[in-house]
N, C-alpha and C positions, 0 to 999 in steps of 0.2 A: 393390467389386462386392460385394454384397449375397450371404447366405447362398444364398436361390434361384437366382441367378444360377449361383453357383458348382457348384450339383449339378446345373441343367440344360446348362452348358459341357461340351462334348466332352472339350477338354483335348488337343487334337490327333488325336483318335480320328479314325475315317472313321464315317460313319452306320452299317455295318455291326457296325463294332467298338464301338460305342454300346450297339448293340441288343443283340449279345451282352453285353457288360455286365448289362447290368438284365435280361437273360432269365437269366445265370447267379446273380445274386441270387434272382430270382423263384421259379427250379427248385430251390433249395435246394443250390447250387453243382453242379450237374449239368453240367461242361463237353461232354460230348459232347451232352447234349438240347440245349443254349443255342448247341453249333455250330451244330446244322442247322436249328433252329427258326428263327436268325439270317440264314437260307439261305446258310449257306454250302453247299458239295456235298464229299461223302468217297464211298469208294467204301463204305466199311463202318464199323460203329462204331467199329473200331480205329482205323481212320485219323482218325476225328472226333475221337477223344478224344487222339490225340495232335497234331493241329491246334489243338485248345483249350488243350492245355498250352502250345502255343508260343506262342497268341496272350496266356495269361494271363503268359508271361514278360516281353511286349514290357515296356518302362518305362512308355509314353503309357497301356496299359490298364491297368497296374498302379494307377497314379497314378488314373485313374478309377474304380476299383475300389472303391480306399480312400476316396475322395470319396463316393462313394453309398452305400458300406455305411456310413460313416459319418455320413450322412444317415438310412439307414434305421434305425441305434440311436436316432440322436437323438428319430424321430419314435417309437419305441418307449417310450424315455424319457417321452416328452411323454404319452404314453397311459395309460402307469403314472402318471404323476405325479396326470391326471386322475380317473383311476379311485380312488387314494389318495384325495383332495380329495371326491370323491363318498362312499366309503366312510366317512371322517373324518366329511363333514357327517350320515349316516347314525344313525353310530355317536354322536353327541355333541349332534346339536339336540333342543333343549328341545320335548316334544310340548305342551306346554300351549300354544305358539304357535299349534297347528293346533286343539287342542280342549280346552276347558276347562269345568269346571263351577261356577258361582258360587251363591249365594245369596243374594237379594233380599228385600225384605220383601213380607209377604202382604196381603192385601186389608185387612185387620185394623189391622196395623202402628201407621199413622199417619192414619186415620180419626177422625173425633172422637170419641170415648167408646171408643173402640176397635170404632167400628162398620164396616161396610162402605162401603168407598171408590172411587169411581169414577175413572177416567180422565177427562180435559176430554169426548175424542173419543165415549168409550162415554155419558157425560151426554148428550151432545149429541143422540146417537140414540136415547136412551131417553125423554128428553121430545118426541121429533120425533114417536116412534111415539104416547107419553102422547096428544099434541093430535090427532091422525088419529082414535086409536079416542074420544076424547072429543068430535070434529065428526062421528064415525060415529053415535055414541050419541044424541046432540042430533038427528040427522037421522031418525032411525029412533024414536025414541022410547023406545031401550034405556036400561039404569042405566050411569050415568055410571062410567068404569073408576077403577079407586082410584089414587090419585097418589103416583108414585115415592116411595120412601123417601130423604129428603135428608138425613138426622140423621147419617153419617158424611160428607159433603162431598165433594167433587172433589179431583183433584190427585193420585191416586194414580202414584206410580211404582215400578219394579220394582228400578230402581237404585239406591234409598236402602238404608241399611242397614236390618235389622229391627230391630225398636222391642223393646229386651232385656224388657220387661216384657208384651208382648203377651200376651192372653189366650187368643189362639187357635192361634200358632203357639211358643207359648213363646221366641219370640228366636230360633228357629231360620229363619225365615223359610221362603223355595220357592226349592228350587233348579231351576235349568237347565241345560242343556248349552249351550256356545257354540261354535260353529265358524266358523274364521275364513273371511274372504273371500279366497280365495285369489291372488287381483290383489294384493293387499297382502302378502302373505309372502316373505320375504328367501327367496334363493336356498338359504341352507344348509340353512332350515326346510324348504324345498320340495323338498328330496332326500329328506324323511323320508315325503311325501304318494305315497301307493300309489293312491289312488282311492277314489272314492262308491259305496256301494252302497245300494240301500233294504232298508229293515226291513220285517219281515212286517207292521207297523202302520203303516206309510206313512209313517216318518221316513225319516232319513237316517243313515246312520254312516261315519266316515273311516276308512279303512284306513292301516295305515303299516308301511313294512319295520320288520323285526325287528332293534330296535337292539342285543341281545346276540349277533344273530348277525354280523350286521357288527364288532362287537367282537372276536369270535371271526377272524373271515377277518384283521384289522388285524393280529391278534396273529400270523396265520400267517405273512402277509406279510412282517413283521420279520424274524419267525427265517429266511426265506428269501433275504431281501435283505442279511442282515447279512454272507455271504460274497463278496456279486458281486465278482468282478474286476474292475479300472481297465485299458483297454486302450486303448494309443493304435494306432489303427488306420490311422494314415496311414502306419507307417515298417515295419509288420510288412510279411512276403513272402507273394506269392500262397500257397504251400502252408499257413502257418503261420493265414492271412486264412482259409483254406476251414475249419480244426478253430477256431478261436476261432468264428467266427460261426454256425457250425453248431450249436457247443455254446451261445452264446449265444440262437439260434431256440430250441433245443431248449427250456432253463430256460426263456424266456419264455410259448412255448406251455403248459408245464406249468404256471407260474403262472395263466396265464390260464384253462386251461381248471378248476383250483382252485378259482380265486374264483367261476366261474360255476356249478360245482357246489355250493361250499359256500353263494351268496351268492343265485343266481337259480335253484336247484334245476335246472339243464341238465343233460343227459346228451349223451354222445358219440352221433352217429349213426351 
């Protein structure tokens, strides 16, 4: 029997008893409210409390409560682990995988005689425009256009390293911001990504989550969980289970609220 079927198994309880157990956990161990919302009838709240306590003493109800409470804690632990993975990724991802600043050759670095160098596509477009102007001048009897300057040649590529003796850029080349294609970024680095915004000059800027803040949150979490107790919920009594899990839920909620306040800037409504 797998873990999921174990949690769904009523372990000999009736449908209403199982519903009572689920409501008992959902309502923060309020037996009186769980008893009435499960469909049981009672003359007043005191009677409901007594009957709820009687239900919790039944072995099959206690067994089901232990199993489902244990599953609940397992879900909390899984969520905590996922949050820790996300925070760790944000804290230690390399931002250069999202945005980097590279320097490449300028137009004069590798041109012949360090003259202006065209790319192949630019040269083709320039020659086409020249030929059109030349034809127009011939048709209208106008002055023929001046031939493009070919002295620097073609083949420009910014990806080449700057020429160390370039008289124009002095070997520094031209700088460009490189933004990664988000389709090809690893999940850990993508956790750092907080969106794209348009700048006033029409460009784009990559926003990132605060890495130092993520590291501060991690440090706080590690200090909080260092003294977390280890509990075998399957063997404790119903009364002890109330106290243990109420305390566990309180601690988990406090940690979650602290993470949201610190990491995401959320406030309690």
